[in-house]
VOPAGU-2260 file (C-alpha; in pm, 1 decimal, decimal comma):
REM VOPAGU-2260
SITE   aa  ch    i         X         Y         Z
SITE  UNK   A    0   14951,7    5687,6   25340,8
SITE  UNK   A    1   15215,0    5519,7   25144,4
SITE  UNK   A    2   14993,3    5443,5   24839,8
SITE  UNK   A    3   15297,7    5271,0   24644,6
SITE  UNK   A    4   15384,1    5020,3   24897,9
SITE  UNK   A    5   15057,0    4932,0   24929,9
SITE  UNK   A    6   15014,8    4871,5   24521,5
SITE  UNK   A    7   15329,4    4687,6   24555,4
SITE  UNK   A    8   15185,8    4445,5   24853,7
SITE  UNK   A    9   14844,2    4431,3   24655,7
SITE  UNK   A   10   15051,9    4317,4   24335,4
SITE  UNK   A   11   15204,3    4003,5   24534,8
SITE  UNK   A   12   14829,1    3908,5   24635,1
SITE  UNK   A   13   14707,1    3892,1   24293,7
SITE  UNK   A   14   15016,5    3704,1   24162,7
SITE  UNK   A   15   14953,4    3478,2   24446,9
SITE  UNK   A   16   14577,4    3399,8   24367,2
SITE  UNK   A   17   14675,8    3370,4   24013,8
SITE  UNK   A   18   14890,2    3082,5   24088,3
SITE  UNK   A   19   14610,3    2954,3   24351,7
SITE  UNK   A   20   14358,7    2939,2   24058,3
SITE  UNK   A   21   14554,8    2688,5   23875,0
SITE  UNK   A   22   14472,2    2415,8   24149,7
SITE  UNK   A   23   14090,2    2437,7   24065,3
SITE  UNK   A   24   14194,0    2429,5   23698,4
SITE  UNK   A   25   14390,7    2111,2   23763,5
SITE  UNK   A   26   14068,0    1965,6   23931,5
SITE  UNK   A   27   13868,8    2058,0   23610,6
SITE  UNK   A   28   14110,1    1881,1   23417,6
SITE  UNK   A   29   14110,3    1550,2   23609,8
SITE  UNK   A   30   13736,8    1544,7   23559,5
SITE  UNK   A   31   13743,9    1648,6   23197,1
SITE  UNK   A   32   13567,9    1968,1   23267,8
SITE  UNK   A   33   13730,4    2160,8   22970,6
SITE  UNK   A   34   13503,6    2490,3   22973,9
SITE  UNK   A   35   13543,5    2531,5   23358,6
SITE  UNK   A   36   13916,0    2454,3   23322,3
SITE  UNK   A   37   13928,1    2736,8   23077,9
SITE  UNK   A   38   13734,6    2999,6   23305,6
SITE  UNK   A   39   13994,2    2919,6   23570,3
SITE  UNK   A   40   14320,9    2951,8   23339,3
SITE  UNK   A   41   14169,5    3290,7   23219,2
SITE  UNK   A   42   14072,2    3425,1   23550,2
SITE  UNK   A   43   14408,0    3324,7   23653,5
SITE  UNK   A   44   14590,5    3504,2   23378,3
SITE  UNK   A   45   14371,4    3776,8   23452,1
SITE  UNK   A   46   14473,9    3815,5   23822,1
SITE  UNK   A   47   14865,4    3757,4   23731,5
SITE  UNK   A   48   14847,5    4039,4   23467,9
SITE  UNK   A   49   14673,6    4295,3   23714,0
SITE  UNK   A   50   14959,3    4177,9   23962,6
SITE  UNK   A   51   15208,4    4229,2   23712,1
SITE  UNK   A   52   15107,2    4591,0   23645,4
SITE  UNK   A   53   15067,9    4691,4   23995,6
SITE  UNK   A   54   15406,3    4540,1   24060,2
SITE  UNK   A   55   15560,1    4799,9   23833,5
SITE  UNK   A   56   15496,0    5072,6   24089,4
SITE  UNK   A   57   15829,2    5137,6   24253,5
SITE  UNK   A   58   15802,9    5242,5   24648,2
SITE  UNK   A   59   16037,3    5490,6   24756,2
SITE  UNK   A   60   15998,9    5349,5   25108,1
SITE  UNK   A   61   15964,4    4987,9   25212,7
SITE  UNK   A   62   15848,0    5090,0   25570,8
SITE  UNK   A   63   15495,0    4978,1   25631,2
SITE  UNK   A   64   15310,7    5143,8   25935,1
SITE  UNK   A   65   14991,4    5045,0   26114,1
SITE  UNK   A   66   14763,0    5276,0   25885,1
SITE  UNK   A   67   14920,0    5072,6   25576,3
SITE  UNK   A   68   14868,6    4744,5   25742,6
SITE  UNK   A   69   14485,9    4794,0   25810,8
SITE  UNK   A   70   14429,5    4938,0   25440,1
SITE  UNK   A   71   14613,8    4679,1   25282,2
SITE  UNK   A   72   14451,1    4391,3   25492,7
SITE  UNK   A   73   14110,7    4536,5   25374,2
SITE  UNK   A   74   14187,7    4583,5   25021,2
SITE  UNK   A   75   14357,2    4270,6   25005,3
SITE  UNK   A   76   14042,0    4040,7   25100,7
SITE  UNK   A   77   13814,5    4281,7   24887,6
SITE  UNK   A   78   14064,1    4223,5   24595,3
SITE  UNK   A   79   14092,9    3815,6   24634,4
SITE  UNK   A   80   13729,1    3815,1   24677,9
SITE  UNK   A   81   13619,3    3972,3   24358,1
SITE  UNK   A   82   13884,5    3808,6   24150,4
SITE  UNK   A   83   13758,0    3473,3   24301,6
SITE  UNK   A   84   13393,9    3545,6   24207,6
SITE  UNK   A   85   13491,0    3552,1   23854,2
SITE  UNK   A   86   13482,4    3175,2   23788,4
SITE  UNK   A   87   13133,3    3168,5   23940,6
SITE  UNK   A   88   12996,8    3432,1   23715,6
SITE  UNK   A   89   13187,8    3315,8   23398,9
SITE  UNK   A   90   13071,4    2946,4   23444,8
SITE  UNK   A   91   12712,8    3044,0   23496,3
SITE  UNK   A   92   12691,0    2850,0   23847,2
SITE  UNK   A   93   12623,8    3182,8   23986,5
SITE  UNK   A   94   12537,1    3447,5   23724,6
SITE  UNK   A   95   12436,3    3730,9   23951,8
SITE  UNK   A   96   12789,4    3896,3   24041,5
SITE  UNK   A   97   12656,4    4006,1   24403,3
SITE  UNK   A   98   12567,1    3654,4   24469,3
SITE  UNK   A   99   12896,9    3537,1   24338,8
SITE  UNK   A  100   13088,6    3801,1   24542,5
SITE  UNK   A  101   12878,1    3655,4   24847,4
SITE  UNK   A  102   12961,5    3294,3   24771,6
SITE  UNK   A  103   13338,9    3409,7   24759,3
SITE  UNK   A  104   13324,6    3634,4   25053,1
SITE  UNK   A  105   13178,6    3375,5   25242,7
SITE  UNK   A  106   13459,8    3129,0   25129,2
SITE  UNK   A  107   13777,0    3335,0   25198,3
SITE  UNK   A  108   13623,5    3457,5   25530,7
SITE  UNK   A  109   13566,7    3103,3   25609,2
SITE  UNK   A  110   13184,7    3202,9   25704,4
SITE  UNK   A  111   13035,9    2903,2   25499,5
SITE  UNK   A  112   12690,8    3075,9   25440,8
SITE  UNK   A  113   12580,9    3010,2   25082,1
SITE  UNK   A  114   12319,2    3147,7   24839,6
SITE  UNK   A  115   12304,5    2808,9   24638,3
SITE  UNK   A  116   12002,2    2587,3   24689,5
SITE  UNK   A  117   12177,4    2283,6   24603,4
SITE  UNK   A  118   12548,0    2234,0   24544,9
SITE  UNK   A  119   12584,3    1876,1   24468,7
SITE  UNK   A  120   12536,2    1905,3   24117,9
SITE  UNK   A  121   12801,3    2183,0   24079,8
SITE  UNK   A  122   13129,5    2113,6   23847,5
SITE  UNK   A  123   13411,4    1975,8   24044,3
SITE  UNK   A  124   13640,6    2247,1   23966,2
SITE  UNK   A  125   13365,2    2481,1   24133,2
SITE  UNK   A  126   13338,1    2256,0   24426,9
SITE  UNK   A  127   13719,1    2247,3   24478,3
SITE  UNK   A  128   13757,5    2641,3   24458,1
SITE  UNK   A  129   13469,8    2687,4   24697,0
SITE  UNK   A  130   13636,0    2471,2   24961,5
SITE  UNK   A  131   13993,2    2577,3   24892,8
SITE  UNK   A  132   13904,6    2938,6   24940,9
SITE  UNK   A  133   13830,2    2819,4   25310,2
SITE  UNK   A  134   14173,0    2681,2   25364,4
SITE  UNK   A  135   14356,1    2999,4   25185,7
SITE  UNK   A  136   14147,4    3237,6   25399,9
SITE  UNK   A  137   14149,9    3014,4   25732,1
SITE  UNK   A  138   14510,8    3104,9   25820,9
SITE  UNK   A  139   14518,3    3430,3   25616,9
SITE  UNK   A  140   14694,8    3470,4   25272,7
SITE  UNK   A  141   14884,2    3767,2   25428,0
SITE  UNK   A  142   15021,7    3539,0   25700,1
SITE  UNK   A  143   15149,0    3298,5   25414,5
SITE  UNK   A  144   15284,7    3599,8   25237,8
SITE  UNK   A  145   15472,0    3748,8   25549,9
SITE  UNK   A  146   15691,5    3446,3   25522,3
SITE  UNK   A  147   15805,3    3566,5   25190,5
SITE  UNK   A  148   15778,3    3934,8   25133,8
SITE  UNK   A  149   16110,5    4143,5   25178,2
SITE  UNK   A  150   15965,2    4392,2   25430,5
SITE  UNK   A  151   16174,7    4617,9   25646,2
SITE  UNK   A  152   16147,2    4729,3   26036,2
SITE  UNK   A  153   15823,9    4649,8   26193,8
SITE  UNK   A  154   15648,9    4620,2   25858,4
SITE  UNK   A  155   15561,7    4229,6   25928,0
SITE  UNK   A  156   15416,0    4295,9   26237,1
SITE  UNK   A  157   15178,4    4565,3   26124,6
SITE  UNK   A  158   15075,6    4326,9   25863,3
SITE  UNK   A  159   15030,5    4034,2   26119,1
SITE  UNK   A  160   14838,3    4264,3   26342,0
SITE  UNK   A  161   14610,4    4383,9   26099,8
SITE  UNK   A  162   14489,6    4033,2   25991,4
SITE  UNK   A  163   14537,3    3777,6   26280,4
SITE  UNK   A  164   14266,2    3703,5   26505,8
SITE  UNK   A  165   14244,6    3813,1   26887,2
SITE  UNK   A  166   14293,7    4083,6   27119,6
SITE  UNK   A  167   14687,6    4070,2   27075,1
SITE  UNK   A  168   14936,1    3913,2   26855,6
SITE  UNK   A  169   15228,3    3724,8   27011,9
SITE  UNK   A  170   15539,6    3621,6   26794,5
SITE  UNK   A  171   15613,3    3279,2   26850,9
SITE  UNK   A  172   15991,8    3353,8   26783,2
SITE  UNK   A  173   16180,4    3680,9   26735,8
SITE  UNK   A  174   16126,6    3709,9   26373,3
SITE  UNK   A  175   15769,5    3771,6   26236,7
SITE  UNK   A  176   15868,0    3576,6   25914,6
SITE  UNK   A  177   15986,4    3263,5   26112,3
SITE  UNK   A  178   15639,5    3294,7   26289,7
SITE  UNK   A  179   15439,3    3292,6   25990,6
SITE  UNK   A  180   15627,7    2958,8   25873,2
SITE  UNK   A  181   15564,1    2806,9   26207,5
SITE  UNK   A  182   15209,2    2896,0   26208,5
SITE  UNK   A  183   15132,7    2772,5   25832,3
SITE  UNK   A  184   15350,0    2456,6   25916,8
SITE  UNK   A  185   15108,8    2363,4   26166,2
SITE  UNK   A  186   14803,9    2455,4   25968,1
SITE  UNK   A  187   14931,5    2232,3   25711,1
SITE  UNK   A  188   15040,2    1960,4   25900,5
SITE  UNK   A  189   14701,8    1924,9   26076,3
SITE  UNK   A  190   14534,1    1939,3   25747,8
SITE  UNK   A  191   14702,2    1624,1   25618,3
SITE  UNK   A  192   14637,8    1435,2   25924,9
SITE  UNK   A  193   14285,7    1502,7   25907,2
SITE  UNK   A  194   14289,5    1420,1   25545,8
SITE  UNK   A  195   14444,5    1075,7   25617,7
SITE  UNK   A  196   14187,6     998,8   25903,3
SITE  UNK   A  197   13912,5    1076,3   25636,8
SITE  UNK   A  198   14057,3     838,6   25375,6
SITE  UNK   A  199   14052,3     555,6   25637,9
SITE  UNK   A  200   13684,1     621,9   25681,9
SITE  UNK   A  201   13661,5     528,5   25291,8
SITE  UNK   A  202   13584,2     886,1   25198,9
SITE  UNK   A  203   13687,2     957,2   24842,9
SITE  UNK   A  204   14017,3    1132,3   24789,5
SITE  UNK   A  205   13832,8    1440,0   24616,0
SITE  UNK   A  206   13565,5    1442,6   24928,1
SITE  UNK   A  207   13859,7    1420,7   25194,2
SITE  UNK   A  208   14036,1    1696,8   25015,3
SITE  UNK   A  209   13735,6    1925,3   25028,4
SITE  UNK   A  210   13629,7    1829,5   25384,9
SITE  UNK   A  211   13992,7    1871,5   25523,8
SITE  UNK   A  212   13999,2    2220,6   25360,7
SITE  UNK   A  213   13660,8    2321,8   25524,7
SITE  UNK   A  214   13746,0    2209,4   25858,3
SITE  UNK   A  215   14109,5    2332,1   25870,8
SITE  UNK   A  216   13972,1    2673,1   25764,2
SITE  UNK   A  217   13666,1    2623,4   26021,7
SITE  UNK   A  218   13472,2    2719,4   25686,1
SITE  UNK   A  219   13175,5    2500,5   25638,3
SITE  UNK   A  220   13096,0    2480,6   25267,6
SITE  UNK   A  221   12955,3    2136,2   25229,4
SITE  UNK   A  222   12957,5    1965,8   24890,6
SITE  UNK   A  223   12642,6    1761,0   24932,6
SITE  UNK   A  224   12311,4    1900,0   25007,4
SITE  UNK   A  225   12267,5    1777,7   25332,8
SITE  UNK   A  226   12614,4    1883,0   25453,3
SITE  UNK   A  227   12729,8    1574,6   25651,4
SITE  UNK   A  228   12425,3    1405,3   25777,9
SITE  UNK   A  229   12484,9    1135,7   25517,1
SITE  UNK   A  230   12830,1    1037,7   25631,9
SITE  UNK   A  231   12909,7     766,0   25869,3
SITE  UNK   A  232   12958,9     825,5   26257,5
SITE  UNK   A  233   13321,9     767,2   26205,5
SITE  UNK   A  234   13337,0    1049,0   25936,3
SITE  UNK   A  235   13145,2    1284,7   26167,4
SITE  UNK   A  236   13349,1    1187,5   26481,0
SITE  UNK   A  237   13675,5    1277,6   26294,7
SITE  UNK   A  238   13533,0    1622,3   26157,5
SITE  UNK   A  239   13393,6    1686,3   26516,2
SITE  UNK   A  240   13739,5    1621,3   26664,4
SITE  UNK   A  241   13934,4    1808,1   26403,4
SITE  UNK   A  242   13692,7    2105,5   26394,0
SITE  UNK   A  243   13783,0    2147,8   26786,8
SITE  UNK   A  244   14131,4    2111,5   26717,8
SITE  UNK   A  245   14161,2    2401,1   26466,5
SITE  UNK   A  246   13963,2    2602,4   26698,4
SITE  UNK   A  247   14265,1    2588,6   26957,8
SITE  UNK   A  248   14514,7    2879,2   26980,6
SITE  UNK   A  249   14791,7    2761,9   26758,3
SITE  UNK   A  250   15051,0    2893,8   27006,2
SITE  UNK   A  251   14938,6    2613,8   27223,9
SITE  UNK   A  252   15058,9    2373,0   26910,4
SITE  UNK   A  253   15394,6    2561,1   26906,3
SITE  UNK   A  254   15436,8    2508,8   27289,5
SITE  UNK   A  255   15362,5    2154,0   27258,5
SITE  UNK   A  256   15588,7    2113,6   26987,8
SITE  UNK   A  257   15861,6    2290,5   27194,7
SITE  UNK   A  258   15785,9    2031,8   27469,9
SITE  UNK   A  259   15683,8    2301,8   27692,3
SITE  UNK   A  260   15389,6    2106,9   27831,3
SITE  UNK   A  261   15319,6    2299,3   28146,6
SITE  UNK   A  262   15313,4    2618,6   27987,1
SITE  UNK   A  263   15071,1    2497,1   27725,5
SITE  UNK   A  264   14851,5    2359,3   27973,6
SITE  UNK   A  265   14836,3    2672,4   28182,6
SITE  UNK   A  266   14646,0    2860,0   27876,1
SITE  UNK   A  267   14311,5    3003,5   28069,4
SITE  UNK   A  268   14166,5    3048,9   27727,9
SITE  UNK   A  269   14233,3    2689,6   27597,9
SITE  UNK   A  270   14105,2    2537,0   27930,4
SITE  UNK   A  271   13771,5    2766,5   27901,1
SITE  UNK   A  272   13742,6    2708,7   27558,6
SITE  UNK   A  273   13729,7    2289,5   27634,9
SITE  UNK   A  274   13528,2    2360,8   27962,2
SITE  UNK   A  275   13265,6    2558,5   27738,3
SITE  UNK   A  276   13253,3    2287,4   27467,7
SITE  UNK   A  277   13202,9    1987,6   27735,9
SITE  UNK   A  278   12937,4    2165,1   27909,9
SITE  UNK   A  279   12742,7    2270,9   27624,7
SITE  UNK   A  280   12765,1    1913,1   27479,3
SITE  UNK   A  281   12644,4    1757,5   27798,5
SITE  UNK   A  282   12319,7    2010,9   27833,4
SITE  UNK   A  283   12234,6    1958,7   27446,4
SITE  UNK   A  284   12278,7    1568,3   27481,7
SITE  UNK   A  285   12023,2    1541,4   27772,7
SITE  UNK   A  286   11818,8    1796,2   27611,4
SITE  UNK   A  287   11790,9    1609,5   27266,1
SITE  UNK   A  288   11841,7    1266,3   27399,2
SITE  UNK   A  289   11483,7    1144,8   27320,2
SITE  UNK   A  290   11482,7    1253,0   26957,7
SITE  UNK   A  291   11779,3     975,1   26868,3
SITE  UNK   A  292   11825,1     604,1   26916,8
SITE  UNK   A  293   12018,7     610,0   27207,2
SITE  UNK   A  294   12298,3     812,7   27400,4
SITE  UNK   A  295   12538,2     758,4   27141,4
SITE  UNK   A  296   12389,4     929,6   26864,0
SITE  UNK   A  297   12245,6    1208,1   27049,7
SITE  UNK   A  298   12615,5    1252,4   27183,4
SITE  UNK   A  299   12754,7    1245,2   26823,9
SITE  UNK   A  300   12517,8    1496,0   26707,7
SITE  UNK   A  301   12546,9    1721,4   27007,6
SITE  UNK   A  302   12949,2    1727,2   26979,0
SITE  UNK   A  303   12937,1    1771,4   26597,1
SITE  UNK   A  304   12697,6    2076,5   26621,2
SITE  UNK   A  305   12864,7    2249,4   26940,4
SITE  UNK   A  306   13227,4    2210,8   26768,1
SITE  UNK   A  307   13064,5    2320,1   26439,3
SITE  UNK   A  308   12942,5    2653,6   26570,0
SITE  UNK   A  309   13158,9    2749,7   26853,3
SITE  UNK   A  310   13461,1    2703,4   26606,7
SITE  UNK   A  311   13242,6    2901,4   26352,2
SITE  UNK   A  312   13293,0    2595,4   26096,8
SITE  UNK   A  313   12917,4    2572,7   25998,0
SITE  UNK   A  314   12890,4    2208,9   25888,0
SITE  UNK   A  315   12567,3    2006,7   25979,6
SITE  UNK   A  316   12530,6    1642,5   26082,9
SITE  UNK   A  317   12143,5    1720,0   26124,3
SITE  UNK   A  318   11877,0    1970,3   26132,5
SITE  UNK   A  319   11926,2    2128,4   26437,6
SITE  UNK   A  320   11665,1    2411,3   26352,4
SITE  UNK   A  321   11431,6    2105,0   26473,2
SITE  UNK   A  322   11599,8    2069,2   26808,6
SITE  UNK   A  323   11430,8    2199,6   27140,4
SITE  UNK   A  324   11449,3    2584,7   27226,1
SITE  UNK   A  325   11710,7    2527,9   27504,6
SITE  UNK   A  326   11953,8    2355,9   27254,5
SITE  UNK   A  327   11918,6    2620,1   26978,9
SITE  UNK   A  328   11948,0    2895,4   27214,0
SITE  UNK   A  329   12270,1    2734,9   27362,2
SITE  UNK   A  330   12432,0    2714,6   26984,6
SITE  UNK   A  331   12312,3    3087,1   26910,7
SITE  UNK   A  332   12527,6    3175,5   27240,9
SITE  UNK   A  333   12824,6    2969,1   27106,2
SITE  UNK   A  334   12793,7    3188,2   26777,7
SITE  UNK   A  335   12903,0    3480,8   26967,3
SITE  UNK   A  336   13157,2    3331,3   27186,6
SITE  UNK   A  337   13351,6    3150,0   26888,3
SITE  UNK   A  338   13723,0    2993,6   26951,4
SITE  UNK   A  339   14030,1    3083,3   27083,2
SITE  UNK   A  340   14208,0    3383,5   26953,1
SITE  UNK   A  341   14523,4    3277,1   26717,6
SITE  UNK   A  342   14306,3    2971,1   26564,0
SITE  UNK   A  343   14120,0    2986,9   26242,1
SITE  UNK   A  344   13799,4    3019,3   26403,4
SITE  UNK   A  345   13545,7    3333,5   26433,0
SITE  UNK   A  346   13336,5    3494,7   26662,5
SITE  UNK   A  347   13437,5    3742,8   26968,7
SITE  UNK   A  348   13686,1    3484,9   27110,8
SITE  UNK   A  349   13715,4    3316,1   27412,4
SITE  UNK   A  350   14006,1    3538,4   27542,8
SITE  UNK   A  351   13825,9    3876,4   27497,5
SITE  UNK   A  352   13544,2    3719,2   27701,6
SITE  UNK   A  353   13760,8    3634,9   27963,8
SITE  UNK   A  354   13919,0    3978,5   27955,7
SITE  UNK   A  355   13593,6    4133,1   27961,7
SITE  UNK   A  356   13491,0    3904,1   28264,8
SITE  UNK   A  357   13829,7    3984,6   28464,1
SITE  UNK   A  358   13787,7    4365,8   28412,2
SITE  UNK   A  359   13428,2    4352,8   28533,8
SITE  UNK   A  360   13559,9    4163,0   28843,1
SITE  UNK   A  361   13810,1    4434,2   28873,4
SITE  UNK   A  362   13567,7    4703,8   28852,3
SITE  UNK   A  363   13319,7    4541,2   29126,7
SITE  UNK   A  364   13616,5    4520,2   29343,3
SITE  UNK   A  365   13722,8    4886,6   29335,2
SITE  UNK   A  366   13362,1    4983,2   29360,0
SITE  UNK   A  367   13372,2    4830,5   29694,5
SITE  UNK   A  368   13729,1    4899,1   29817,1
SITE  UNK   A  369   13830,2    5211,7   29628,1
SITE  UNK   A  370   14193,9    5193,9   29743,0
SITE  UNK   A  371   14239,5    4815,8   29633,7
SITE  UNK   A  372   14469,4    4757,6   29335,0
SITE  UNK   A  373   14341,9    4492,5   29154,7
SITE  UNK   A  374   14543,2    4436,8   28822,3
SITE  UNK   A  375   14390,0    4199,1   28536,8
SITE  UNK   A  376   14588,6    3890,1   28477,9
SITE  UNK   A  377   14597,4    3622,8   28194,7
SITE  UNK   A  378   14786,2    3312,4   28246,7
SITE  UNK   A  379   14965,3    3465,0   28549,7
SITE  UNK   A  380   15107,3    3778,4   28317,9
SITE  UNK   A  381   14970,7    4126,6   28371,3
SITE  UNK   A  382   14749,0    4243,8   28071,9
SITE  UNK   A  383   14822,4    4597,9   28004,7
SITE  UNK   A  384   14539,9    4872,9   27994,6
SITE  UNK   A  385   14596,3    4924,6   27614,4
SITE  UNK   A  386   14479,9    4552,3   27544,7
SITE  UNK   A  387   14171,1    4604,1   27764,3
SITE  UNK   A  388   14099,1    4923,5   27618,5
SITE  UNK   A  389   14113,4    4773,5   27267,4
SITE  UNK   A  390   13902,7    4467,9   27387,8
SITE  UNK   A  391   13602,4    4724,5   27499,7
SITE  UNK   A  392   13653,3    4923,2   27180,7
SITE  UNK   A  393   13626,4    4587,8   26987,5
SITE  UNK   A  394   13309,7    4506,7   27149,5
SITE  UNK   A  395   13153,5    4839,0   27122,1
SITE  UNK   A  396   13229,2    4841,9   26753,3
SITE  UNK   A  397   13088,4    4476,2   26717,9
SITE  UNK   A  398   12762,8    4564,1   26898,2
SITE  UNK   A  399   12718,3    4869,8   26679,8
SITE  UNK   A  400   12743,1    4694,8   26377,8
SITE  UNK   A  401   12528,2    4416,5   26442,2
SITE  UNK   A  402   12232,2    4648,9   26566,7
SITE  UNK   A  403   12281,5    4855,6   26240,4
SITE  UNK   A  404   12338,0    4537,1   26024,0
SITE  UNK   A  405   11998,1    4390,8   26163,6
SITE  UNK   A  406   11803,9    4698,4   26129,5
SITE  UNK   A  407   11940,9    4735,9   25745,1
SITE  UNK   A  408   11827,0    4376,6   25653,3
SITE  UNK   A  409   11522,7    4384,0   25805,4
SITE  UNK   A  410   11380,3    4574,1   25507,1
SITE  UNK   A  411   11368,9    4266,5   25372,3
SITE  UNK   A  412   11081,7    4149,9   25545,4
SITE  UNK   A  413   11179,9    3808,5   25681,8
SITE  UNK   A  414   11093,6    3729,2   26061,1
SITE  UNK   A  415   11337,8    3844,6   26369,0
SITE  UNK   A  416   11494,2    3526,2   26442,5
SITE  UNK   A  417   11586,7    3482,4   26092,7
SITE  UNK   A  418   11729,9    3822,1   26063,8
SITE  UNK   A  419   11913,8    3802,9   26377,9
SITE  UNK   A  420   12060,9    3480,9   26340,3
SITE  UNK   A  421   12146,2    3564,7   25982,7
SITE  UNK   A  422   12387,8    3862,9   26125,9
SITE  UNK   A  423   12512,1    3653,2   26387,0
SITE  UNK   A  424   12614,4    3392,1   26135,8
SITE  UNK   A  425   12784,1    3620,0   25911,3
SITE  UNK   A  426   12938,5    3866,6   26155,8
SITE  UNK   A  427   13101,4    3596,9   26348,6
SITE  UNK   A  428   13181,9    3379,1   26028,6
SITE  UNK   A  429   12987,2    3077,4   26113,5
SITE  UNK   A  430   12745,0    2997,2   25806,4
SITE  UNK   A  431   12401,6    2867,5   25894,1
SITE  UNK   A  432   12154,5    3034,8   26125,3
SITE  UNK   A  433   11801,4    2945,8   26214,4
SITE  UNK   A  434   11446,2    2941,6   26021,2
SITE  UNK   A  435   11482,6    3070,9   25691,0
SITE  UNK   A  436   11899,8    3086,2   25696,4
SITE  UNK   A  437   11882,4    2728,1   25916,2
SITE  UNK   A  438   12135,4    2438,6   25838,4
SITE  UNK   A  439   11916,7    2286,2   25545,4
SITE  UNK   A  440   11826,5    2637,0   25407,2
SITE  UNK   A  441   12026,6    2924,0   25236,0
SITE  UNK   A  442   12071,2    3299,2   25229,1
SITE  UNK   A  443   11950,4    3318,5   24854,9
SITE  UNK   A  444   11635,1    3465,6   24944,7
SITE  UNK   A  445   11757,9    3788,1   25064,1
SITE  UNK   A  446   11772,3    4105,6   24821,6
SITE  UNK   A  447   12103,0    4212,3   24675,7
SITE  UNK   A  448   12138,8    4509,6   24932,0
SITE  UNK   A  449   12110,3    4307,3   25238,3
SITE  UNK   A  450   12365,2    4080,5   25084,1
SITE  UNK   A  451   12594,6    4349,4   25042,5
SITE  UNK   A  452   12568,1    4437,8   25409,2
SITE  UNK   A  453   12635,6    4079,6   25520,0
SITE  UNK   A  454   12924,3    4073,9   25268,1
SITE  UNK   A  455   13056,0    4372,0   25486,3
SITE  UNK   A  456   12980,2    4168,4   25811,3
SITE  UNK   A  457   13170,1    3864,9   25685,2
SITE  UNK   A  458   13480,9    4078,9   25596,7
SITE  UNK   A  459   13454,0    4283,1   25929,7
SITE  UNK   A  460   13412,4    3962,0   26115,3
SITE  UNK   A  461   13731,3    3787,2   25954,3
SITE  UNK   A  462   13946,2    4095,1   25991,3
SITE  UNK   A  463   13858,5    4196,5   26345,8
SITE  UNK   A  464   13612,4    4481,8   26254,5
SITE  UNK   A  465   13905,3    4770,5   26261,3
SITE  UNK   A  466   14073,2    4709,8   25892,9
SITE  UNK   A  467   13713,3    4746,6   25733,4
SITE  UNK   A  468   13636,1    5046,3   25953,6
SITE  UNK   A  469   13946,5    5244,0   25867,2
SITE  UNK   A  470   13862,8    5259,3   25504,8
SITE  UNK   A  471   13538,3    5498,6   25601,5
SITE  UNK   A  472   13795,6    5762,6   25754,5
SITE  UNK   A  473   13902,1    6027,9   25547,8
SITE  UNK   A  474   14242,9    6054,8   25744,1
SITE  UNK   A  475   14319,0    5708,0   25631,4
SITE  UNK   A  476   14370,8    5828,4   25272,3
SITE  UNK   A  477   14595,1    6141,8   25303,4
SITE  UNK   A  478   14940,1    6129,8   25208,4
SITE  UNK   A  479   15208,0    6187,3   25466,2
């Protein structure tokens, strides 16, 4: 383990977070929240000071391998969450440090699960910081730093592989730094476009910013107690469309910008993603039609919730916990499906499910005809054995973590549906579950140990599991 380079990179993380903490301080200044502004300035100074101390460590080698990539990624997300929780505690908005850490991890991992029973009365600076953590965590803070860090060799791609969602990471252009810039450029552009559309719907500038942050990062922190139930149909449709757009693989947007329309349209994952959404919306609309005033309203709520759940955003336009069993079962299934790889969404990812289905088809063919060669292809390209193996291992680790977490939080005595959907919501970075953690409820009733389990799940889900697991291996920490 090259400890020096890990500390060096963590210093960049702390310095960056120190700069980001100035934005909610400005928001507090605009609303005359002097104490809250002081807390954010103090936290920013603390983060910058710690970053400056870490930066004094000199690394003899700038080479960055996969082991350092996993460790740096995991420690980075733990560190930004701990520092990000400080304003919640110091302002007294969330005095319990475990609750504050839960809220912050939920923000950065774009989960949107909250322990707060009511958010409408929180200071504006705190509301801004909650939603802004979604935007920072959506594309990944390390992806942003990749465009700036002076690393050598294959170092950039090792960091990107450790943080980016999906079974494999593709470079859009030959240089990883340029890829990171392109990804953030697309991310920022889509955020600004949604912000403008929301303003046309007569949403205030502050509310439009928070909504755009939450939608872009597919996060889900609301700033009203009923999430989006009280907003106009226009606002709900805008948010629905952009939630779905942010769940698309960003490689497809790059191909569209390069006018490679045929190649973008050939993506099996994107086609399957939209097909799943269309089928789910159709079934749920028919199932809840009698509950609303006409087809239009039923379709709007069905589309909003399907888009919210499959992209793991977690916004709510209604209390879907009151829907018929079939509709709720479909939403629970979508929690596991998730969005596309290379998007800001969570879940298992559509591409992994496609690979699993293709692998199953291959095995069935070879069971009937042992001599047949049946390669697995995705988008017309041969999928190598390493990608299939990594997908199978990921699913195995996912099932193990889900089962262990489910049993551990069951000690708190909640019913099975609550516990099952709580783990599904946190491990898949969704936010709301059902029953006691439903869209109009919160996670505050769980004990501190149960919340720590779900904090781990949120981080594991956002970082594709392996960076968090390698922290527990003794070999990870041995010097080379």
